KEZAKE-86608 format. One record per atom (N, C-alpha, C, O): x, y, z; residue in three letters. Coordinates in steps of 0.2 Angstrom, whole numbers, plus 5000, padded with zeros to 4 digits. Each point is the difference from the previous one (the first is absolute). Example, Ala and Ser with C-alpha at 12.3 -4.5 7.8 and 13.67 -1.06 7.14 Angstrom:
# KEZAKE-86608
506649725039ALA
499650065000ALA
500450065000ALA
500549995003ALA
499350064993SER
500450065001SER
499650055003SER
500350065001SER
# end
This chain:
# KEZAKE-86608
471153914935MET
500650025003MET
500249965006MET
500649995001MET
498949995003PHE
500149965006PHE
500449934998PHE
500449985003PHE
499450004991ARG
500349934998ARG
500750014998ARG
500449965000ARG
499850104998GLN
500750024998GLN
500550015007GLN
500649984999GLN
499150045006ILE
500350025006ILE
500349935004ILE
500550005002ILE
499049954998ILE
500249945004ILE
500649964997ILE
500549995003ILE
499550004990PRO
500749974998PRO
500650045001PRO
500549975001PRO
499450094998ALA
500650055002ALA
500249995007ALA
500650005001ALA
499050005004ALA
500249995007ALA
500349935001ALA
500550005004ALA
499249954993VAL
500349935001VAL
500850004997VAL
500449985003VAL
499750054991ALA
500650014997ALA
500550045004ALA
500649985001ALA
499250075002LEU
500450045005LEU
500249965006LEU
500550015002LEU
499049955001GLY
500249965006GLY
500549954998GLY
500449995004GLY
499649984990LEU
500549954999LEU
500750034999LEU
500549975001LEU
499550104996VAL
500650035000VAL
500350025006VAL
500649995001VAL
499050045004THR
500250025006THR
500249955005THR
500350015005THR
499449934994ASN
500149945005ASN
500249944996ASN
499649955000ASN
501050054998PRO
500249944996PRO
500049945005PRO
500250015006PRO
499749934991ALA
500149945005ALA
500749985001ALA
500450014996ALA
499849985010LYS
500649985003LYS
500149935000LYS
499549965000LYS
501150014999SER
500149935000SER
499849975006SER
499849945001SER
500350105005ALA
499849975007ALA
499349995000ALA
499749965004ALA
499950074992ASP
499250005000ASP
499849934996ASP
499449985001ASP
501149994995LEU
499849944996LEU
500149945004LEU
500450005004LEU
499149954995PRO
500149945003PRO
500749964998PRO
500250014995PRO
500149965010THR
500649964999THR
499949935001THR
499649985003THR
500849984993PHE
499949935001PHE
500749975001PHE
500550024997PHE
499649935008ALA
500649975002ALA
500249954994ALA
499649974997ALA
501150035002ALA
500349964995ALA
499949935002ALA
500149985006ALA
499749984989SER
499949925002SER
500749975001SER
500550024996SER
499649945009PRO
500649975002PRO
500349964994PRO
499649964997PRO
501050045002GLU
500349954995GLU
500049935002GLU
500149995006GLU
499849974989ALA
500049935001ALA
500749975002ALA
500550024997ALA
499649945008PRO
500649985002PRO
500349964994PRO
499749964996PRO
501050045003PRO
500349964994PRO
499949935001PRO
500049975006PRO
499949994989LEU
500049935000LEU
500749975002LEU
500550024996LEU
499549935008VAL
500649975002VAL
500049934997VAL
499549965001VAL
501050024995ALA
500149944997ALA
500049945005ALA
500350015005ALA
499349944994SER
500049955005SER
500649964999SER
500350004995SER
499949975011TRP
500749965000TRP
499849945004TRP
499850005006TRP
500449944991SER
500049945003SER
500649975002SER
500550014996SER
499649965010PRO
500749975002PRO
500149934997PRO
500649985001PRO
498949994995TRP
500149944998TRP
500349994992TRP
499750044996TRP
500749925003LEU
500349984993LEU
500149935000LEU
500249975004LEU
499650004990VAL
500149934998VAL
500450004994VAL
499950044995VAL
500549905004ARG
500349994994ARG
500049924999ARG
500049965004ARG
499950034989VAL
500149934998VAL
500650004995VAL
500050034995VAL
500549925007ARG
500650004996ARG
500249934998ARG
499749955003ARG
500750054992ALA
500349934999ALA
500750015003ALA
500450054999ALA
499849905004LEU
500750005004LEU
500449944997LEU
499849954998LEU
500950075001GLY
500549955000GLY
500450005006GLY
500350055003GLY
499749895000VAL
500449985006VAL
500749974998VAL
500049944998VAL
500550095003LEU
500749984998LEU
500449995005LEU
500450055003LEU
499749895000PRO
500449985006PRO
500850014998PRO
500249994994PRO
500150045011ASP
500850004999ASP
500249965006ASP
500250025005ASP
499949914993ALA
500049955005ALA
500749985002ALA
500550014996ALA
499649965010GLY
500649985003GLY
499849955005GLY
499550005002GLY
501049965001ALA
499949955005ALA
500649995004ALA
500550014998ALA
499449975008ARG
500549975005ARG
499749935003ARG
499650015004ARG
500749944993LEU
499749935002LEU
500549965003LEU
500650014999LEU
499149945005ALA
500449965004ALA
499749935000ALA
499449995000ALA
501049955000ALA
499749945000ALA
500349965007ALA
500650005000ALA
498949985004ALA
500249975006ALA
500550055004ALA
500549985004ALA
499450084996GLY
500450055003GLY
500650034997GLY
500350045002GLY
499949934992ALA
500650024997ALA
499850044994ALA
499649984996ALA
500750085003PRO
499950044994PRO
500149974994PRO
500549964999PRO
499050054996ILE
500149974993ILE
500450054996ILE
499750054998ILE
500949945001ALA
500550054997ALA
499750024993ALA
499949954996ALA
500050115002GLY
499950024993GLY
499249994999GLY
499950014994GLY
499749975010ALA
499349994999ALA
499650064999ALA
500150055004ALA
499549954991GLY
499550065000GLY
499449984997GLY
499949944999GLY
499650115000VAL
499449984997VAL
499850054994VAL
500350065000VAL
499349924996ARG
499750054995ARG
499249995001ARG
499849955000ARG
499950115000ILE
499350005001ILE
499750044994ILE
500250054997ILE
499349915000THR
499750034994THR
499650065001THR
499750025005THR
500350024989ASP
499650065000ASP
499249995000ASP
499849944999ASP
499850105003SER
499349994999SER
499650074998SER
500250055002SER
499349944994ALA
499650064998ALA
499349995002ALA
499749944999ALA
500050115005ILE
499349995003ILE
499650064999ILE
500350064999ILE
499049945002PRO
499650065001PRO
500150025007PRO
500149965005PRO
499850104997GLU
500050035007GLU
499650055001GLU
499850044996GLU
499949965010LEU
499550065002LEU
500450045006LEU
500349975004LEU
499650094995ASP
500450055005ASP
499550055002ASP
499650034996ASP
500349985011ILE
499650055003ILE
500450055004ILE
500449985004ILE
499550084994SER
500350065004SER
499550045003SER
499550014998SER
500850025008TYR
499650045004TYR
500450065002TYR
500650005002TYR
499250074996PHE
500450065001PHE
499850035006PHE
499450025001PHE
501049985004PHE
499950045006PHE
500050084999PHE
499650035003PHE
500849994992THR
500050074998THR
500149994992THR
500049954997THR
500150115000ARG
500150004993ARG
500749974998ARG
500149994994ARG
500350015010ASN
500749974999ASN
500249945003ASN
500449964998ASN
499350025008ILE
500149945004ILE
499549954999ILE
499450015001ILE
500849934997ALA
499549944998ALA
500349945003ALA
500649995001ALA
499049965000ALA
500249935002ALA
499749964994ALA
499550014998ALA
500949945000GLU
499849954994GLU
500149935003GLU
500549985003GLU
499049984995LEU
500049935001LEU
499949964994LEU
499550024996LEU
501049945002ILE
499949964994ILE
499949935002ILE
500249975005ILE
499449994990LEU
499749945001LEU
500149964994LEU
499850024994LEU
500549925006GLY
500149964994GLY
500349935003GLY
500249995005GLY
499849964990VAL
500349935002VAL
500549984994VAL
499850014994VAL
500849975008THR
500449984995THR
500249935001THR
500049975005THR
500250004989ARG
500349935000ARG
500750004997ARG
500150034995ARG
500449935009HIS
500750004998HIS
500249935000HIS
499949965004HIS
500550024991GLY
500449945000GLY
500750015003GLY
500350064999GLY
500049905005ILE
500750005003ILE
500449954997ILE
499849945001ILE
500850084997GLN
500549954997GLN
500750015003GLN
500150065003GLN
500349894997GLY
500650015003GLY
500550044995GLY
499950014994GLY
500650035009ALA
500550034996ALA
500749995003ALA
500049975006ALA
500550054991GLY
500749995003GLY
500149935000GLY
499949964994GLY
500350015011THR
500249935001THR
499349954999THR
500149944999THR
499350105002LEU
499449964999LEU
499750014993LEU
499449995000LEU
501050044996ALA
499750024993ALA
499749944997ALA
500249945000ALA
499250074997GLY
499649944997GLY
499649965004GLY
499649964998GLY
500450065009THR
499649965005THR
499350045000THR
500050055002THR
499549914998ARG
499350025001ARG
499850005007ARG
500149945003ARG
499750115000ILE
499950005008ILE
499350005001ILE
499749965004ILE
499950094993GLY
499350005002GLY
499650064997GLY
500350044996GLY
499149975006SER
499750064998SER
499550025006SER
499949965005SER
499950114995THR
499650025006THR
499650064997THR
500150034995THR
499349985009TRP
499650064999TRP
500250055005TRP
500249985006TRP
499850084993ILE
500150065005ILE
499550055000ILE
499850024994ILE
499949995011LEU
499550065001LEU
500450055004LEU
500249995006LEU
500050074990PRO
500450055003PRO
499750065001PRO
500250054997PRO
499349965008PRO
499750075001PRO
500650055002PRO
500449985004PRO
499650084993THR
500550055002THR
499750065001THR
499550034996THR
500650005010LEU
499850075002LEU
500550055000LEU
500549995003LEU
499450064993THR
500550065000THR
499750065002THR
499450014998THR
501050045004LEU
499850075002LEU
500350044994LEU
500749994999LEU
499050054998GLN
500250034994GLN
500050085001GLN
499650035004GLN
500850004992TYR
500050084999TYR
499950014993TYR
500449984996TYR
499050065002HIS
499950024994HIS
500250074998HIS
499850045004HIS
500549974991PHE
500350074999PHE
499550044996PHE
499649974996PHE
500450105005ASP
499650044996ASP
500450044995ASP
500650005000ASP
499050044996GLY
500350054995GLY
500249974994GLY
500450034996GLY
499449915002PHE
500249974993PHE
499449994996PHE
500049964995PHE
499450085006GLY
499449994996GLY
499749935000GLY
499949985006GLY
499949994989PRO
499749945000PRO
500549945003PRO
499849955001PRO
500850064999LEU
500549955002LEU
500150015007LEU
500150055003LEU
499849895001LYS
499950005007LYS
500649945002LYS
499849955002LYS
500850074999PRO
500549965002PRO
500049995008PRO
499750045004PRO
500549904998TYR
500049985007TYR
500649965002TYR
500249964996TYR
500050045010ILE
500449955003ILE
499749975006ILE
499650035003ILE
500749914999GLY
499749975006GLY
500449955003GLY
500549984998GLY
499450005009ALA
500349955003ALA
499649965005ALA
499550035002ALA
500649914999GLY
499549965005GLY
500249935001GLY
500649995001GLY
498949975000VAL
500249935002VAL
499649954996VAL
499450014998VAL
500949935001ASN
499749954997ASN
499949945004ASN
500549995004ASN
499049974996TYR
500049945004TYR
499849944994TYR
499450004998TYR
501049965001SER
499949954995SER
499849935003SER
500449985005SER
499150004993ILE
499749935002ILE
500149954995ILE
499850014994ILE
500649945007PHE
500149944995PHE
499649955002PHE
499849985005PHE
499949994989PHE
499549955001PHE
500049954993PHE
500350034995PHE
499549915006GLY
499949964994GLY
500749984997GLY
500149994994GLY
500450005011GLU
500749984998GLU
499949934997GLU
499749955003GLU
500750044992ARG
500049934997ARG
500849984998ARG
500350044997ARG
499949915006GLU
500749984999GLU
500149974993GLU
499549974997GLU
501150035000ARG
500249974994ARG
500749975000ARG
500350005006ARG
499849964989GLY
500749975000GLY
500249955005GLY
500650005002GLY
498949975001GLY
500249955005GLY
500050035007GLY
500149965005GLY
499850104996PHE
500050035007PHE
499449995003PHE
499549984997PHE
500450025010THR
499449995004THR
500050065005THR
500550035001THR
498949985001GLY
499850045006GLY
500350084998GLY
500350035005GLY
499549994990PHE
500350074998PHE
499550055003PHE
499450004999PHE
500950045005ARG
499650065004ARG
500450065000ARG
500650005001ARG
499050064998LEU
500350065001LEU
499650045006LEU
499449995000LEU
501050055003SER
499750045006SER
499750064998SER
500350044996SER
499149985007ASN
499850074999ASN
500550055002ASN
500349995005ASN
499750074992SER
500550055002SER
499850074999SER
499750014995SER
500650035009PHE
499950084999PHE
500650024996PHE
500549975000PHE
499450094996ALA
500550034997ALA
499950074999ALA
499450024999ALA
501150025001PRO
499950074998PRO
499950014993PRO
500249964996PRO
499550105002ALA
499850014993ALA
500250074998ALA
499850055004ALA
500449974990LEU
500150064998LEU
499650014993LEU
499949954997LEU
499950115002GLN
499550014994GLN
500250074997GLN
500150055003GLN
499749954990ALA
500050064996ALA
499649994994ALA
499949954998ALA
499750115000GLY
499649994995GLY
499650074998GLY
500250055003GLY
499349944993PHE
499750064998PHE
499349984997PHE
499949954997PHE
499650105004ASP
499450004996ASP
500050054995ASP
500250065002ASP
499549934992TYR
499950064996TYR
499250004999TYR
499749964997TYR
500050095005MET
499350015000MET
499850034994MET
500250054997MET
499349915000LEU
499750024993LEU
499450055001LEU
499950044996LEU
499849955010ASP
499450055002ASP
500050005008ASP
500549975003ASP
499050054999GLU
499950015008GLU
500049935003GLU
500349995006GLU
499549964991HIS
499949935003HIS
500549954997HIS
500349965004HIS
499850044990TRP
500449944996TRP
500750024999TRP
500250064998TRP
500249895002GLY
500750014999GLY
500449944998GLY
499749945001GLY
500950064998VAL
500449944999VAL
500650005005VAL
500250065002VAL
500049885000ASN
500550005005ASN
500649964998ASN
499949954997ASN
500750065005VAL
500649965000VAL
500350005007VAL
500150055003VAL
500149894999ASP
500349995007ASP
500549955000ASP
500049954997ASP
500550075008VAL
500649955001VAL
500149995007VAL
500050055004VAL
500049894999LYS
500149995007LYS
500649955000LYS
500249964996LYS
500250045010LYS
500549965001LYS
499949975007LYS
500050045005LYS
500049894996LEU
499949975006LEU
500649975002LEU
500449964996LEU
499850045010PHE
500649975003PHE
499849945004PHE
500050005006PHE
499849954990LEU
499749945003LEU
500449945000LEU
500349984995LEU
499849995011ASP
500349935001ASP
499549965004ASP
499650025004ASP
500549914996THR
499649965003THR
500449935002THR
500549994997THR
499349985008LYS
500349945002LYS
499749944996LYS
499450004998LYS
501149955000VAL
499849954996VAL
500249935003VAL
500550005003VAL
499049954996LYS
500249935003LYS
499849954994LYS
499550014997LYS
501049945003LEU
499949954995LEU
500149935004LEU
500450005004LEU
499349954993ASN
500249935003ASN
499950005008ASN
500549985003ASN
499050044999ALA
499850005007ALA
500650045004ALA
500149985006ALA
500150074991GLY
500550055004GLY
500749984999GLY
500550035003GLY
499749914994VAL
500749984999VAL
500350064995VAL
500650015002VAL
499150014993ILE
500250064997ILE
499650065002ILE
499450005000ILE
501050055002ARG
499650065002ARG
500550074999ARG
500649994998ARG
499150065003GLY
500450064999GLY
499550064998GLY
499550005003GLY
500850064994ARG
499650064999ARG
500150014992ARG
500549994997ARG
498950035000VAL
499950024993VAL
499950075000VAL
499550035003VAL
500950014993ASP
499950074999ASP
499650004993ASP
500249984995ASP
499250055006ILE
499550014994ILE
500150074997ILE
500150014994ILE
499950045010ASP
500250074999ASP
499750034993ASP
500450024996ASP
498949975003PRO
499850014993PRO
499950084998PRO
499950045005PRO
500249974989TRP
499850074997TRP
499249984998TRP
499949954997TRP
499750105005ILE
499350004998ILE
499850064995ILE
500050055002ILE
499949934992VAL
500050064995VAL
499249994997VAL
499849954998VAL
499950115002GLY
499350004998GLY
499850054996GLY
500350065000GLY
499149934996ALA
499750064996ALA
499349985000ALA
499849945000ALA
499850125000GLY
499249985000GLY
499650075000GLY
500350054998GLY
499149945004ILE
499550055000ILE
499950035007ILE
499949965005ILE
500050114996THR
499950035006THR
499350035000THR
499750024995THR
499949975010TYR
499450035001TYR
499950045007TYR
500149975005TYR
499850094995LYS
500050045006LYS
499350025001LYS
499750034996LYS
500049965010PHE
499350015001PHE
499950085001PHE
499450025002PHE
# end
């Protein structure tokens, strides 16, 4: 009988003194992990093929007298080019392009058929760009900046001597777009207009004047964003 009383007393105690939630141990919720932030790099490079298409004109004089109707024609050039861009923000970037072009120069107008010479041009161009948002993988941009063209390796033709072109600054305008294939790789199309002119001398300065080169620079290539 004593063995029957003990279990009954235990059962009665459980009924009359139920456990309360406050009597149970509590555990603090583990803090949530912070969301992962996608890495962002300000550097972008492009390798492009460029077509350099001069829109040429000239104002020439011989011994101080203008040569009426004289002009020049400057040959087009196709080159590989390297472009480095740095993004100050996700929309504002600076771009520097590097390449070297070679051009032949011939007479036009009253000088038509006259071979004048050839030259190499190193035309580093720095532009400040605005990149637009909201177009998905399409990343259009516009830009404006400055070009400094260095002329070297001039060679005279057609009986002329002492052919020299002066280094010159020029304003530059730009428009283009990148189409990103993934986070890093894309394709690029870019157009620039340079308003470039330079001083020219021939025959020890007997013939001199200014040559407008004003090239369109049209490029397409591959984009890599770090």
